[in-house]
N, C-alpha and C positions, 0 to 999 in steps of 0.2 A: 503494500500499500503507500509506502514511503516513496518508491520510484514512480508509482503511477501519480501520486499528488504532485510531485516536483514536475514530472512530465506535462501534467494538465495546466501548472503556473506558466511553464515555458511556451505551451501551445497557446494560451489564451491571457496574455498579461493584462489586457484591458480589464479583465473580469476583476483583477486584484489591485488595480491602479488606486481605486477609491478607499479600500481598506489600507493599503500602503501608506497615502497621504493622511488618512485618520490615525493610524499607529504613530508615524513620524510626530504628528501634533500632540499626541498624547505624551508619547516619550519626551518630546523636547519640553512640554509643558511642566510634567513632574521633576525633569532635570532642572528646569529654570528655578522653580521654588525650593527643590531641595537644596540648591546651591545657595540660595539666599539663605535658608536655615543653617546650613552648614557655615556660612560667613559669618553670622551672628554668633555661632556657639564657640567657633574656633578663634575668634579675636581675642586677645589677651585683655584683662580689665584694665591694665595701664593704657592701651590705645583706644579704648572707649571714651566717648564724650557724651555730655546730656544733649540729647536732640530736640527739636522744636516741635517734630512731629509725633505720630503714634509709635515709631519705634519699627526698625527692620523686621523683627519677628512677627508683629500685629501685622504689619503689611503684607508679610508673605502668608500668613496663615488666612487673611481677610480675601486676599486674592486667590490663594490657592484652593480654598474648600469649593469656590464656585467653577474656576476655571477647570480644575482636575475633573469635578463631575461633569462639565458640559464635554471636556475630550472624551471621557470614557463613553457618554452617550453618544458622540459622533462615532466612536470606534464600533459600539454595539450596532447602530444603524447600518454604517458601511459593510460589516459583517455579514449580516442579513442579506444583503443585495448581492455581495459577492457569492454567497451560496445559492441564492436564487437564480443567478446566471449559471450556475452549474446543476441546477435541478434536472435536467434532462440526462446529463452525463451520470450523474449519481444514481438516476433512477435505472439506466442502462448497466451500470455496475450490479446493481440489485438483481436485475434479470438474467444475469450471467453467474449467479450464484454467491455475489458478494455477501457477507452476512452483515447485520446492523452494527456489530462491534467493528468491523472492517472500515466500513463507510465513516463513521465517527472519528476512528483512528485517521483516516485520510483526511480529514478536515482539521483535525488537530496538527497534524504535520504541516498542512498550508497555513495555520495560524502561526504556528512556531517559526517557520520558514521566513515568513513575512515579517514578522517582529524581529528576527535576527537582522533581516536586511536594512531594517528601517533604524535599528538601535545605534549604530555609530552617526549616521546622519543626524538623528533626533538629539543625541549628546551633544554633538558640536554646535548644533543650534541653540540647544537650551544653555550651554555654558556662555556661549557668545551673547545672547539675550540678556542672561543674568548679570554679566559684566557691565552691557549697557545700561540696564535697569538700575544697577547698583550706582553707577556713576552719577546717573541723574538724581536718585534719592540722595547721594551726599552733596550734590550741588544745591539742593532745596534744602538742605540743614536736616533732613530725616536720620541720616546716619553718620557716624563719627568718620572723620576722614581715613583713619587707620584701617576700617574694615575693609576686607578684601575677599573675593571668591577664592576659598582655598582649592589647592590641586589634591581631590579626593576621588576616588571612583564609587564611592558610596552613593551619592545621589543618582548617579547612571545606572548603577545597577539595581537601585530601588525602582526607577523609572522602567526599566525594561521588565523588572520582575513584575511590576503592577501592571502594565500593558499587557504582559502574557497572560496572567490570571484573569483580567477581564476578558480578553480574547478567547481563552479557553472556556471559560463560563459562558460566555454567549454563544460559543459554537456548539457547547453540549446542548442548549435549548434549542438552537436554530436547526441543528441536524437531527434533532429527535424525532420530527415529524416524517422526513423521507426515510430515516433507517427503521421506523418502527412498522410502517405500513407495507401491504403486500407489494412484490415487485410489479406485477403487473398495474395495479392501482398506482403505483409510484410513477410510472411511466406515463400514465393516461392524466396524471395531475400536474404534470411537470409543465403543462400550457394552459392550465384552466384555473380559475379561482372559484372555489366551491365551500359550501360550509359556512357556519355562522362563527361569529367571535365567541370564543369560549368562555365559560363562566368563569373559570380562574383569571383570566385575563381582564375581565371586566371589572372582579372584585378588587382585582390588584389597581385598576385605573380608579375606581371608587376611594380604595385606601389612600392613593396619592392625591386625590383631591382633598380628601380630610386632612392630610397632612399639610397640604398647601394652605388651607383654610386656617389651621393652627398656627402656622408660620406667619400669616398675614396679622392673625391677632397678635402675636408675638412682637411685630414689627410695629402695629398701630398704638400699643401700649408703652412704647418706650418712651422716655422723656425727651426733651428737645435736647437736652446735652448728651444725649447718647444717640447722636445722628449717625455715626458710623455703624453702630448695632442695628440701629433700625435699618439702614440701607442694605447691609447684608442680609438681614433677615428678610426684607422685602424681596432682594434678588434672588435668595435661596427659594423663596415662596414662589416666585415666578418659573424658576426651572422645575420645581416640583410639580407645580400646575401644568407646564409643558408635558411634563413625563404623563401626567393623567390624560392629557389630550393625546398623546401617542398610543397610550393603551387603550382608549375609549373613541380612537380616531374614526373608525368606520362609521360609527353612529353619527359622529357630529359632522363628518363628510358628507354622507348621504341626506342629512337634515338639510345642510347648507346648499347642497346641489338641488334639492327640490326647492327651496326657498327663492334661488337665483334662475330656475328653469324658465319661468314666464318670460321674464325681459330678455334672457338669451334667446328664446326661440323667436321672440317677435322682431328682433333686432337682426338676427341671423337665422333665417327660417330652415334653410339646408342644411349648411354646416353647424348651426346652433342645435337644431333637433339631435343629430346625430352625436355631437360632442357632448350634450347632456344624458344622451341614452348611454353612452360609453361611461361617463363618470358614475351615474346612479347604478349602472350594473356591475360595475368594479369598484366598489367602495373600499376595499382594502387597498387596491393600487392606487385609488385618490388619495386616501388617507396617507400612504406612503409619501406622495408628492407634496401634500398639504402641510405635514407637520414640520419638515425642516424650514419651509417659510414661515410658519408660524413661531418657530424657535428663533429665527433671525430677526423678526420683528418684535417678538415678544421681548427677548433680551435687550436688544438695542432700544427698543423703546421705552422700556422699564428704566434703563440707565439714562437716557436723555431727560425722560420726564423727572427723575428722582433729582438729577444735578440741577435743572432749570427750577424746580420746585425750592431747592436749598439755596439757591442763589438767589431768587426772587424774595424769600423770608429774609434773607440778610439784608437785602437791599431795602428792604421795607421797614427794616428795624425789628422785625418780630423774633429775631433770633440772629445771633453772630457766630452760627456752626460753619460757615463756609469760609474758606481760605484759598489761596491760590495752590497750596498743596493739595487741599482736599479735590479741588477740580482737576488738577494733573492727575491724581490718582484714580478718579472716576473714567476721565478720557482714556486713560492706560488700559483701565479694566475693559471699557466699551470696545476699545479697538480689538483687544484679545478675543472678548467673547463674540464681537462680529466676525472676525476671522473664521472661528470655529464653525459659526452658523453657516457662514457661506460657503465653506468646504462641503459641509453636510447637505446643504441645497442642492449644488451643483453635482455631487457624487449620487444623490437620491434621483434627481431628476434624469440625468443622463441614463442612469441603470433601468429607469423605469419605462422610459421611452424607447431605448434599445432593444428590450425584452419584447416589445410589441411587433417585431417585424412579421411574425406569421400573420397576425390579425390586419395589418395592412396589406399584406398579399393578399389575403382573402377578399377585403374590401376592391383590390384590385382587379381580381379575378371577376368579380360581379359587375365591373364597369366603371369604378371610382377612377378618376384621374390622379396624378401626382398633386397637382394645384388643388384640388377639391380635398385631398387629404390634409394638405399642408393649412388649407382654411381650416379643416377642423381642429386640427392641432393648435392653431392660433386661438380658436375660441377656448378650447381645454385650457392652454396655458394661461388666457387672461381669467378663467373660471377658478383654475388651482391658485392664482395669485390673489385673487378676491377673498377666498375662503381662509387661506393662510393669513392675509393682512387682517382680517375679522378676528379669526382665534386668537393671534397674537396682539391685536389692540384689546381684546378683552382681558387677557392675563396682565398685560401691561397695564391696563387700567386699574386692575385690582390690587396690584402691586404698587403703584404710584400712589392710590388713594390711601393706602396703610401707611405709607411712608409720609404722606401729606399731613396725616392725621398725628404722627408722633412730632412732626417738625414744627406745624402751623396751627395744630388744634382743629384743623378743617379737612374732611376728606375729599376736597376738591383741589387736586395738584395744578400747579402751574406749567399748562402744556405748550412747549416749543413746537409751534404749527411748522415753521419752515424746516425744522429739523426733522419732524415726522414725514413731511414731503419727501425729504431725502432719502429716509429709510423704506418708504413706500415705493418710490422710484427706483431705489436701489433692489428691491425684491422683485419688482418687476423686470429689472436689467437681467438679473440672475435667472429668472424663471423662464419668460418669454424666449429669449434668444436659446437659452440652455435647451429647451423642448424642441424648439423648431429646428436648430443645427442638428441634433441628434436625430430628429424625426426626417429630416432631409436625407441624411444617410442611410436611415433605416429603409426608407421608401426606395433606395436607389437600387437598380438591377431587376432582373427578370420575377415577374410575380410567382411563377412555378418554382423556381429555385427557393424563394424566400419561403413559400409555403412548405417546401419540404424542411425547412428547418436549418438551412445553409446559415452559417454564421462565420464572420469574420474573426 
């Protein structure tokens, strides 16, 4: 199985590109914050000086808890799509007598190999960013001049170990379905979407939503002097709520698709009708595309609104909790989280659209032209963007309201309209061209070849 796994990776490197990028980001992120912790711990007491900010350890902890969770969320999402793109091959292995244990071993080998390939680049990037980050923190007076990133392999080893553990745990869950069902059924299911969202997933989504609500309450009950803690609780709540959205995504996606179906069919009678039927008929696939967009909008919108609310409160004299260092820290955190969310969005949209090649071939065989398919994909991309923006905005609104309650006493945050416009535009620029460019490639070629499952 080891040789087969590696051969599969060499034959179809594109299927593992998204997973490789996600693991690279996860390893680099853990290395970054691990190096900052190591810098604080290994600095002699004589080299430390009182800082004007929260301190390097607090900064690393506050950044790390959100960024690391976000990075691993991206890894799990990318791994799921890497396995989905191999579904047919894994099903064929089951039909030629491969056991469920062998299939799971093959997946584990692929995860281990990808993690090892991304470890060294992730380490290098993580240490480089840690040094640059520490230099900026020292410039702002939040760390002593004598603090340096130490030369130690421990943060790097912890980063690779954590990424590998998350990848293996996710692979065990993702490979369970294909490895447990009968071989013939596995082959049939490789190109279909069937069944309903299971009760365990639904219960997990409800539990995540409950946890997010508790974190929102925790953020809202913080005092104005604890703005950092309120902000971290609100941001963590937004991430937990987005996990709940991911778990219950098919229900939310189907509901929103139904709500948006009437205007879509009126504005685009032909392509709109087909796009709406596709989206509502394949709720799981739609959910997979919508959730990364919601992640991008939800996290970015939460950070932007919280920062604007804190600045507005400081300028109006309601509180003095905002400083130049606070703004810089939030901007740095926003950049990091937006990077993760953008990678997840692109990975997912490309994978979801590329695996629809047989579906596009069938439509062409019954008379649809490439131009008609691209019009259909355009409508689908716009609907996907709209649903992701709506879900992300709801999560960001809840988190920002809790933060605003803690800072100003009012649940009405100060919304930066222009910045939100850039967030929505960025989501659209990632989603629509990503779907259309991948779709343009997927519909290229002879329909009969695509229908037979030929893949690049």
